[in-house]
N, CA and C atoms as an extended XYZ file, in Angstrom:
456
Properties=species:S:1:pos:R:3:atomname:S:1:resname:S:1:resid:I:1 pbc="F F F"
N        11.701      -13.488        5.267 N   MET     1
C        10.512      -13.314        5.469 CA  MET     1
C        10.187      -12.840        6.904 C   MET     1
N         9.393      -11.669        6.865 N   LYS     2
C         8.979      -11.104        8.147 CA  LYS     2
C         7.844      -11.693        8.883 C   LYS     2
N         8.008      -12.091       10.002 N   VAL     3
C         6.702      -12.726       10.915 CA  VAL     3
C         6.449      -11.859       12.265 C   VAL     3
N         5.173      -11.768       12.492 N   LEU     4
C         4.818      -11.162       13.816 CA  LEU     4
C         4.699      -12.378       14.724 C   LEU     4
N         5.720      -12.152       15.726 N   VAL     5
C         5.999      -13.030       16.773 CA  VAL     5
C         5.119      -12.971       18.059 C   VAL     5
N         4.449      -14.112       18.539 N   PHE     6
C         3.628      -14.082       19.654 CA  PHE     6
C         3.710      -15.391       20.422 C   PHE     6
N         3.189      -15.407       21.538 N   HIS     7
C         3.032      -16.765       22.204 CA  HIS     7
C         1.660      -17.536       22.416 C   HIS     7
N         1.731      -18.801       22.438 N   ILE     8
C         0.705      -19.666       22.924 CA  ILE     8
C         1.321      -20.282       24.093 C   ILE     8
N         0.915      -20.033       25.395 N   GLY     9
C         1.609      -20.455       26.429 CA  GLY     9
C         3.045      -20.088       26.561 C   GLY     9
N         3.951      -21.003       26.577 N   ALA    10
C         5.178      -20.713       26.680 CA  ALA    10
C         6.173      -20.711       25.332 C   ALA    10
N         5.276      -21.255       24.326 N   ASP    11
C         5.804      -21.401       23.045 CA  ASP    11
C         5.686      -20.223       22.082 C   ASP    11
N         6.819      -19.861       21.221 N   ARG    12
C         6.684      -18.753       20.279 CA  ARG    12
C         6.263      -19.284       18.862 C   ARG    12
N         5.276      -18.510       18.361 N   TYR    13
C         4.734      -18.703       17.038 CA  TYR    13
C         5.020      -17.390       16.066 C   TYR    13
N         4.716      -17.541       14.775 N   GLY    14
C         4.911      -16.460       14.099 CA  GLY    14
C         3.803      -16.489       12.915 C   GLY    14
N         3.183      -15.354       12.548 N   LEU    15
C         2.263      -15.187       11.502 CA  LEU    15
C         3.082      -14.348       10.386 C   LEU    15
N         2.964      -14.910        9.321 N   PRO    16
C         3.577      -14.213        7.909 CA  PRO    16
C         2.983      -12.812        7.967 C   PRO    16
N         3.847      -11.825        7.918 N   LEU    17
C         3.528      -10.534        8.043 CA  LEU    17
C         2.525      -10.071        6.701 C   LEU    17
N         2.892      -10.869        5.693 N   ARG    18
C         2.014      -10.607        4.346 CA  ARG    18
C         0.520      -10.679        4.545 C   ARG    18
N         0.211      -11.476        5.673 N   GLN    19
C        -1.241      -11.776        5.797 CA  GLN    19
C        -1.864      -10.813        6.887 C   GLN    19
N        -1.041      -10.135        7.631 N   VAL    20
C        -1.539       -9.193        8.610 CA  VAL    20
C        -1.889       -7.800        8.277 C   VAL    20
N        -3.069       -7.477        8.362 N   ARG    21
C        -3.530       -6.273        8.157 CA  ARG    21
C        -3.156       -5.091        9.094 C   ARG    21
N        -3.492       -5.513       10.348 N   ARG    22
C        -3.199       -4.691       11.448 CA  ARG    22
C        -3.124       -5.367       12.752 C   ARG    22
N        -2.452       -4.650       13.742 N   VAL    23
C        -2.566       -5.163       15.108 CA  VAL    23
C        -3.027       -4.172       16.106 C   VAL    23
N        -4.077       -4.670       16.729 N   LEU    24
C        -4.790       -3.651       17.640 CA  LEU    24
C        -4.616       -4.157       19.169 C   LEU    24
N        -4.693       -3.185       20.020 N   PRO    25
C        -4.700       -3.609       21.484 CA  PRO    25
C        -5.896       -4.436       21.766 C   PRO    25
N        -5.745       -5.271       22.787 N   SER    26
C        -6.883       -6.194       23.148 CA  SER    26
C        -8.053       -5.168       23.474 C   SER    26
N        -9.147       -5.630       23.244 N   LEU    27
C       -10.503       -4.865       23.441 CA  LEU    27
C       -11.593       -5.702       23.929 C   LEU    27
N       -12.656       -5.162       24.368 N   GLU    28
C       -13.752       -6.001       24.756 CA  GLU    28
C       -14.408       -6.507       23.639 C   GLU    28
N       -14.727       -7.787       23.710 N   LEU    29
C       -15.469       -8.290       22.578 CA  LEU    29
C       -16.869       -8.628       23.016 C   LEU    29
N       -17.791       -8.694       21.935 N   LYS    30
C       -19.149       -9.098       22.164 CA  LYS    30
C       -19.250      -10.720       22.178 C   LYS    30
N       -19.746      -11.074       23.206 N   GLY    31
C       -19.787      -12.661       23.433 CA  GLY    31
C       -20.803      -13.196       22.487 C   GLY    31
N       -20.692      -14.361       21.907 N   ILE    32
C       -21.580      -15.036       20.921 CA  ILE    32
C       -22.064      -16.258       21.644 C   ILE    32
N       -23.380      -16.168       21.986 N   PRO    33
C       -23.950      -17.480       22.856 CA  PRO    33
C       -23.808      -18.677       21.974 C   PRO    33
N       -23.464      -19.851       22.331 N   LEU    34
C       -23.431      -21.111       21.712 CA  LEU    34
C       -22.356      -21.222       20.512 C   LEU    34
N       -21.430      -20.211       20.610 N   ALA    35
C       -20.263      -20.358       19.642 CA  ALA    35
C       -19.257      -21.397       20.102 C   ALA    35
N       -18.535      -22.031       19.101 N   PRO    36
C       -17.445      -22.884       19.576 CA  PRO    36
C       -16.354      -22.231       20.542 C   PRO    36
N       -15.818      -23.003       21.295 N   ASP    37
C       -14.880      -22.350       22.261 CA  ASP    37
C       -13.673      -21.648       21.711 C   ASP    37
N       -13.442      -22.021       20.493 N   SER    38
C       -12.195      -21.150       19.837 CA  SER    38
C       -12.489      -19.673       19.523 C   SER    38
N       -13.843      -19.411       19.448 N   VAL    39
C       -14.467      -18.028       19.114 CA  VAL    39
C       -14.425      -17.252       20.209 C   VAL    39
N       -13.601      -16.297       20.320 N   ALA    40
C       -13.557      -15.454       21.524 CA  ALA    40
C       -14.713      -14.371       21.513 C   ALA    40
N       -15.283      -14.021       20.296 N   GLY    41
C       -16.254      -13.156       20.287 CA  GLY    41
C       -16.134      -12.252       19.017 C   GLY    41
N       -17.124      -11.195       18.924 N   LEU    42
C       -17.126      -10.222       17.817 CA  LEU    42
C       -16.490       -9.010       18.195 C   LEU    42
N       -15.692       -8.378       17.222 N   MET    43
C       -15.340       -6.956       17.502 CA  MET    43
C       -15.952       -6.092       16.306 C   MET    43
N       -15.929       -4.866       16.620 N   ASN    44
C       -16.359       -3.899       15.731 CA  ASN    44
C       -15.167       -3.187       15.181 C   ASN    44
N       -15.065       -3.331       13.901 N   LEU    45
C       -13.950       -2.764       13.035 CA  LEU    45
C       -14.504       -1.645       11.995 C   LEU    45
N       -14.596       -0.573       12.468 N   HIS    46
C       -14.972        0.601       11.617 CA  HIS    46
C       -16.539        0.241       11.173 C   HIS    46
N       -17.297       -0.226       11.933 N   GLY    47
C       -18.616       -0.492       11.805 CA  GLY    47
C       -18.846       -1.902       11.168 C   GLY    47
N       -17.889       -2.645       10.993 N   THR    48
C       -18.082       -4.062       10.435 CA  THR    48
C       -17.765       -5.140       11.444 C   THR    48
N       -18.734       -6.023       11.815 N   PRO    49
C       -18.383       -7.008       12.784 CA  PRO    49
C       -17.429       -8.123       12.347 C   PRO    49
N       -16.473       -8.277       13.150 N   LEU    50
C       -15.418       -9.217       12.678 CA  LEU    50
C       -15.213      -10.301       13.736 C   LEU    50
N       -15.308      -11.495       13.331 N   PRO    51
C       -15.080      -12.690       14.330 CA  PRO    51
C       -13.623      -12.718       14.798 C   PRO    51
N       -13.454      -13.108       16.002 N   VAL    52
C       -12.128      -13.038       16.518 CA  VAL    52
C       -11.923      -14.508       17.117 C   VAL    52
N       -10.912      -15.143       16.661 N   ILE    53
C       -10.475      -16.638       17.116 CA  ILE    53
C        -9.431      -16.484       18.256 C   ILE    53
N        -9.620      -17.098       19.281 N   ASP    54
C        -8.522      -17.200       20.399 CA  ASP    54
C        -7.655      -18.323       19.882 C   ASP    54
N        -6.312      -17.902       19.539 N   LEU    55
C        -5.347      -18.742       18.983 CA  LEU    55
C        -5.073      -19.805       20.148 C   LEU    55
N        -5.034      -19.490       21.353 N   SER    56
C        -4.727      -20.457       22.264 CA  SER    56
C        -5.799      -21.395       22.450 C   SER    56
N        -6.916      -21.079       22.476 N   ARG    57
C        -8.155      -22.190       22.435 CA  ARG    57
C        -8.151      -22.984       21.182 C   ARG    57
N        -7.936      -22.377       20.025 N   ILE    58
C        -7.879      -23.374       18.724 CA  ILE    58
C        -6.744      -24.117       18.705 C   ILE    58
N        -5.875      -23.893       19.539 N   SER    59
C        -4.649      -24.877       19.666 CA  SER    59
C        -4.852      -25.945       20.715 C   SER    59
N        -6.119      -25.925       21.320 N   GLY    60
C        -6.352      -26.949       22.491 CA  GLY    60
C        -5.980      -26.557       23.850 C   GLY    60
N        -5.643      -25.262       24.055 N   ARG    61
C        -5.111      -24.877       25.263 CA  ARG    61
C        -6.095      -24.064       25.980 C   ARG    61
N        -5.810      -23.626       27.209 N   ALA    62
C        -6.651      -22.631       28.058 CA  ALA    62
C        -6.835      -21.297       27.256 C   ALA    62
N        -7.967      -20.665       27.481 N   PRO    63
C        -8.143      -19.359       26.985 CA  PRO    63
C        -6.898      -18.334       27.080 C   PRO    63
N        -6.661      -17.520       25.960 N   SER    64
C        -5.580      -16.599       26.250 CA  SER    64
C        -5.797      -15.676       27.532 C   SER    64
N        -4.682      -15.430       28.013 N   ARG    65
C        -4.744      -14.456       29.210 CA  ARG    65
C        -4.446      -13.259       28.837 C   ARG    65
N        -5.041      -12.140       29.522 N   GLN    66
C        -4.751      -10.827       29.197 CA  GLN    66
C        -3.564      -10.278       29.798 C   GLN    66
N        -2.547       -9.995       29.017 N   HIS    67
C        -1.302       -9.482       29.411 CA  HIS    67
C        -1.396       -8.068       28.913 C   HIS    67
N        -0.286       -7.298       29.106 N   TYR    68
C        -0.348       -5.810       28.575 CA  TYR    68
C         0.062       -5.911       27.044 C   TYR    68
N         0.660       -7.105       26.735 N   ASP    69
C         0.976       -7.112       25.158 CA  ASP    69
C         0.135       -8.084       24.499 C   ASP    69
N        -0.989       -8.397       25.067 N   THR    70
C        -2.004       -9.411       24.250 CA  THR    70
C        -2.624       -8.478       23.254 C   THR    70
N        -2.739       -8.920       22.062 N   ARG    71
C        -3.233       -8.177       20.926 CA  ARG    71
C        -4.273       -8.840       20.237 C   ARG    71
N        -5.037       -8.161       19.341 N   ILE    72
C        -5.844       -8.707       18.311 CA  ILE    72
C        -5.303       -8.215       16.919 C   ILE    72
N        -4.838       -9.429       16.247 N   VAL    73
C        -4.171       -9.298       15.062 CA  VAL    73
C        -5.359       -9.603       13.899 C   VAL    73
N        -5.472       -8.557       13.086 N   VAL    74
C        -6.537       -8.692       11.924 CA  VAL    74
C        -5.654       -9.280       10.826 C   VAL    74
N        -6.123      -10.438       10.321 N   ALA    75
C        -5.297      -11.202        9.259 CA  ALA    75
C        -6.397      -11.272        8.072 C   ALA    75
N        -5.791      -11.565        6.901 N   ASP    76
C        -6.416      -12.084        5.801 CA  ASP    76
C        -6.597      -13.463        5.882 C   ASP    76
N        -7.777      -13.935        5.864 N   TYR    77
C        -7.958      -15.423        5.796 CA  TYR    77
C        -8.696      -15.591        4.444 C   TYR    77
N        -7.957      -16.530        3.636 N   ILE    78
C        -8.346      -16.927        2.296 CA  ILE    78
C        -9.096      -18.172        2.361 C   ILE    78
N       -10.336      -18.290        2.103 N   ALA    79
C       -11.141      -19.477        2.147 CA  ALA    79
C       -10.839      -20.467        0.985 C   ALA    79
N       -11.137      -21.638        1.036 N   PRO    80
C       -10.706      -22.687        0.006 CA  PRO    80
C       -11.281      -22.207       -1.483 C   PRO    80
N       -12.374      -21.421       -1.429 N   ASN    81
C       -12.955      -20.811       -2.650 CA  ASN    81
C       -12.377      -19.573       -3.257 C   ASN    81
N       -11.322      -19.197       -2.447 N   GLY    82
C       -10.670      -18.042       -2.768 CA  GLY    82
C       -11.067      -16.683       -2.206 C   GLY    82
N       -12.184      -16.689       -1.503 N   THR    83
C       -12.780      -15.523       -0.987 CA  THR    83
C       -11.757      -15.120        0.236 C   THR    83
N       -11.510      -13.699        0.338 N   VAL    84
C       -10.683      -13.259        1.349 CA  VAL    84
C       -11.691      -12.747        2.267 C   VAL    84
N       -11.385      -13.134        3.600 N   HIS    85
C       -12.132      -12.705        4.778 CA  HIS    85
C       -11.151      -11.880        5.734 C   HIS    85
N       -11.520      -10.839        6.397 N   ALA    86
C       -10.782      -10.298        7.592 CA  ALA    86
C       -11.073      -11.189        8.705 C   ALA    86
N       -10.164      -11.539        9.420 N   LEU    87
C       -10.435      -12.429       10.635 CA  LEU    87
C        -9.448      -11.878       11.694 C   LEU    87
N       -10.165      -11.790       12.991 N   GLY    88
C        -9.408      -11.390       14.175 CA  GLY    88
C        -8.794      -12.570       14.729 C   GLY    88
N        -7.527      -12.429       15.289 N   LEU    89
C        -6.863      -13.495       15.877 CA  LEU    89
C        -6.301      -12.842       17.261 C   LEU    89
N        -6.750      -13.367       18.553 N   MET    90
C        -6.312      -13.017       19.640 CA  MET    90
C        -5.096      -13.837       19.966 C   MET    90
N        -4.041      -13.058       20.209 N   ALA    91
C        -2.530      -13.433       20.269 CA  ALA    91
C        -2.033      -12.961       21.664 C   ALA    91
N        -1.431      -13.857       22.582 N   GLU    92
C        -0.799      -13.499       23.636 CA  GLU    92
C         0.715      -12.973       23.495 C   GLU    92
N         1.077      -12.107       24.257 N   ARG    93
C         2.342      -11.596       24.452 CA  ARG    93
C         3.042      -11.395       22.946 C   ARG    93
N         2.460      -10.518       22.186 N   VAL    94
C         3.001      -10.279       20.849 CA  VAL    94
C         4.333       -9.452       21.081 C   VAL    94
N         5.220       -9.995       20.617 N   GLN    95
C         6.626       -9.503       20.659 CA  GLN    95
C         7.168       -8.524       19.552 C   GLN    95
N         6.605       -8.558       18.435 N   GLY    96
C         6.773       -7.740       17.370 CA  GLY    96
C         7.197       -8.427       16.145 C   GLY    96
N         7.808       -7.685       15.146 N   VAL    97
C         8.199       -8.362       13.920 CA  VAL    97
C         9.626       -8.896       13.930 C   VAL    97
N         9.903       -9.989       13.402 N   GLN    98
C        11.160      -10.642       13.223 CA  GLN    98
C        11.424      -11.246       11.792 C   GLN    98
N        12.644      -11.034       11.473 N   ASP    99
C        13.010      -11.648       10.198 CA  ASP    99
C        13.488      -12.968       10.491 C   ASP    99
N        12.838      -14.063        9.621 N   VAL   100
C        13.097      -15.331        9.542 CA  VAL   100
C        13.529      -15.687        7.958 C   VAL   100
N        14.701      -16.187        8.111 N   ALA   101
C        15.416      -16.520        6.637 CA  ALA   101
C        14.801      -17.762        6.102 C   ALA   101
N        14.171      -17.688        4.722 N   PRO   102
C        13.500      -18.855        4.334 CA  PRO   102
C        14.336      -20.171        4.367 C   PRO   102
N        15.607      -20.055        4.321 N   GLN   103
C        16.586      -21.160        4.201 CA  GLN   103
C        16.718      -21.759        5.814 C   GLN   103
N        16.174      -21.027        6.701 N   ASN   104
C        16.384      -21.540        8.138 CA  ASN   104
C        15.124      -22.293        8.535 C   ASN   104
N        13.932      -22.224        7.646 N   LEU   105
C        12.833      -22.849        8.067 CA  LEU   105
C        12.883      -24.332        7.639 C   LEU   105
N        12.295      -25.270        8.573 N   ALA   106
C        12.369      -26.571        8.290 CA  ALA   106
C        10.920      -27.230        8.712 C   ALA   106
N        10.485      -28.345        8.017 N   PRO   107
C         9.503      -29.003        8.641 CA  PRO   107
C         9.513      -29.334       10.215 C   PRO   107
N         8.503      -29.201       10.833 N   SER   108
C         8.596      -29.519       12.268 CA  SER   108
C         8.730      -31.044       12.498 C   SER   108
N         8.388      -31.851       11.518 N   GLY   109
C         8.395      -33.257       11.825 CA  GLY   109
C         7.365      -33.855       12.510 C   GLY   109
N         6.269      -33.059       12.915 N   VAL   110
C         5.194      -33.483       13.670 CA  VAL   110
C         3.919      -32.736       13.122 C   VAL   110
N         2.855      -33.539       12.831 N   GLN   111
C         1.743      -32.957       12.267 CA  GLN   111
C         0.671      -32.919       13.465 C   GLN   111
N         0.800      -31.880       14.336 N   ALA   112
C        -0.058      -31.802       15.549 CA  ALA   112
C        -1.444      -31.287       15.102 C   ALA   112
N        -1.272      -30.317       14.280 N   ALA   113
C        -2.500      -29.249       13.812 CA  ALA   113
C        -2.226      -28.992       12.529 C   ALA   113
N        -3.175      -28.996       11.569 N   PRO   114
C        -3.064      -28.540       10.200 CA  PRO   114
C        -2.615      -27.118       10.009 C   PRO   114
N        -2.774      -26.201       10.899 N   PHE   115
C        -2.335      -24.910       10.781 CA  PHE   115
C        -0.909      -24.507       11.134 C   PHE   115
N        -0.264      -25.541       11.850 N   LEU   116
C         1.122      -25.409       12.293 CA  LEU   116
C         2.115      -25.675       11.231 C   LEU   116
N         2.821      -24.788       10.962 N   GLY   117
C         3.706      -24.846        9.710 CA  GLY   117
C         5.298      -25.180       10.252 C   GLY   117
N         6.329      -24.517        9.263 N   GLN   118
C         7.489      -24.868        9.518 CA  GLN   118
C         8.109      -24.025       10.680 C   GLN   118
N         9.290      -24.562       11.212 N   VAL   119
C         9.897      -23.886       12.426 CA  VAL   119
C        11.226      -23.446       11.989 C   VAL   119
N        11.707      -22.463       12.866 N   ALA   120
C        13.109      -21.992       12.523 CA  ALA   120
C        13.667      -21.717       14.194 C   ALA   120
N        14.860      -21.908       14.298 N   GLY   121
C        15.501      -21.623       15.533 CA  GLY   121
C        16.398      -20.272       15.384 C   GLY   121
N        16.431      -19.694       16.581 N   ASP   122
C        17.169      -18.460       16.715 CA  ASP   122
C        17.844      -18.385       18.157 C   ASP   122
N        18.336      -17.375       18.478 N   ALA   123
C        18.914      -17.280       19.925 CA  ALA   123
C        17.897      -17.325       21.096 C   ALA   123
N        16.600      -17.319       20.695 N   HIS   124
C        15.591      -17.173       21.745 CA  HIS   124
C        14.818      -18.434       21.811 C   HIS   124
N        15.262      -19.494       20.877 N   GLY   125
C        14.561      -20.854       20.815 CA  GLY   125
C        13.871      -20.934       19.449 C   GLY   125
N        12.920      -21.688       19.422 N   MET   126
C        12.158      -21.951       17.988 CA  MET   126
C        10.909      -21.135       17.972 C   MET   126
N        10.732      -20.869       16.748 N   VAL   127
C         9.547      -20.001       16.434 CA  VAL   127
C         8.789      -21.043       15.287 C   VAL   127
N         7.426      -21.051       15.335 N   GLN   128
C         6.754      -22.002       14.402 CA  GLN   128
C         5.748      -21.137       13.699 C   GLN   128
N         5.682      -21.275       12.582 N   LEU   129
C         4.757      -20.436       11.772 CA  LEU   129
C         3.243      -21.107       11.777 C   LEU   129
N         2.400      -20.103       11.769 N   VAL   130
C         0.943      -20.367       11.799 CA  VAL   130
C         0.468      -19.986       10.394 C   VAL   130
N        -0.283      -21.081        9.757 N   GLU   131
C        -0.795      -20.851        8.346 CA  GLU   131
C        -2.201      -20.418        8.522 C   GLU   131
N        -2.412      -19.232        8.478 N   VAL   132
C        -3.801      -18.579        8.729 CA  VAL   132
C        -4.814      -19.307        7.771 C   VAL   132
N        -4.483      -19.683        6.680 N   ASN   133
C        -5.421      -20.162        5.687 CA  ASN   133
C        -5.880      -21.509        6.141 C   ASN   133
N        -5.086      -22.289        6.909 N   ASP   134
C        -5.378      -23.630        7.424 CA  ASP   134
C        -5.969      -23.666        8.846 C   ASP   134
N        -6.201      -22.273        9.380 N   LEU   135
C        -6.546      -22.175       10.848 CA  LEU   135
C        -7.950      -22.791       11.073 C   LEU   135
N        -8.972      -22.594       10.185 N   LEU   136
C       -10.327      -22.897       10.532 CA  LEU   136
C       -10.803      -24.038        9.909 C   LEU   136
N       -11.241      -25.076       10.796 N   PRO   137
C       -11.809      -26.407       10.226 CA  PRO   137
C       -12.937      -26.059        9.366 C   PRO   137
N       -13.460      -26.776        8.523 N   ALA   138
C       -14.556      -26.611        7.557 CA  ALA   138
C       -16.009      -26.293        8.390 C   ALA   138
N       -16.133      -26.824        9.501 N   GLU   139
C       -17.428      -26.530       10.148 CA  GLU   139
C       -17.377      -25.141       10.935 C   GLU   139
N       -16.283      -24.719       11.446 N   LEU   140
C       -16.085      -23.524       12.065 CA  LEU   140
C       -16.226      -22.367       10.950 C   LEU   140
N       -15.458      -22.560        9.853 N   ARG   141
C       -15.440      -21.737        8.645 CA  ARG   141
C       -16.887      -21.512        8.157 C   ARG   141
N       -17.760      -22.533        8.070 N   ALA   142
C       -19.174      -22.413        7.616 CA  ALA   142
C       -19.904      -21.638        8.714 C   ALA   142
N       -19.683      -21.694        9.916 N   ARG   143
C       -20.452      -20.927       10.911 CA  ARG   143
C       -19.966      -19.458       10.924 C   ARG   143
N       -18.764      -19.162       10.688 N   LEU   144
C       -18.295      -17.856       10.742 CA  LEU   144
C       -18.609      -17.046        9.411 C   LEU   144
N       -18.464      -17.731        8.250 N   PHE   145
C       -18.794      -17.136        6.880 CA  PHE   145
C       -19.869      -17.815        6.170 C   PHE   145
N       -21.009      -17.875        6.633 N   PRO   146
C       -22.121      -18.632        6.028 CA  PRO   146
C       -22.480      -18.162        4.525 C   PRO   146
N       -22.071      -16.920        4.152 N   ALA   147
C       -22.235      -16.438        2.933 CA  ALA   147
C       -21.513      -17.105        1.888 C   ALA   147
N       -20.249      -17.723        2.363 N   GLU   148
C       -19.311      -18.455        1.452 CA  GLU   148
C       -20.197      -19.573        0.822 C   GLU   148
N       -20.946      -20.427        1.869 N   LEU   149
C       -21.567      -21.565        1.546 CA  LEU   149
C       -22.511      -21.251        0.216 C   LEU   149
N       -23.199      -20.105        0.272 N   ALA   150
C       -24.151      -19.931       -0.871 CA  ALA   150
C       -23.327      -19.566       -2.230 C   ALA   150
N       -22.242      -19.117       -2.143 N   THR   151
C       -21.504      -18.765       -3.312 CA  THR   151
C       -20.435      -19.823       -3.820 C   THR   151
N       -20.108      -20.926       -2.771 N   GLY   152
C       -19.158      -21.807       -3.222 CA  GLY   152
C       -19.616      -23.120       -3.078 C   GLY   152
């Protein structure tokens, strides 16, 4: 399985590449007054406003720092009702794509957050998968995608 590897603080994480639409350089976001801390802002993707979640903040850490390799990953988020939404994810220190053999993945043994998945070790340490579809708590999902409430 191919994953896009990035950091949250000193720890390495991976997004399954099948859910990644594109990787963009970090750009200026429109702030959203009274938005939850994990919402970094809105970006304009070819005329469509797209919410951007700060992966560091949603993990309970300080906001992502701007490094030369901080990126916005546009991913497919599949809501519980099956609706697919584009969702921006601010990720620090994106390292690139890495192969992770499925047989090397194992449960972490710790249920710290619902979006943290299996782990695999390699020469650089451990990488933990981020489950995009489990990233948004129900309240945040309802605030980001209110039209879903009307249909689901």
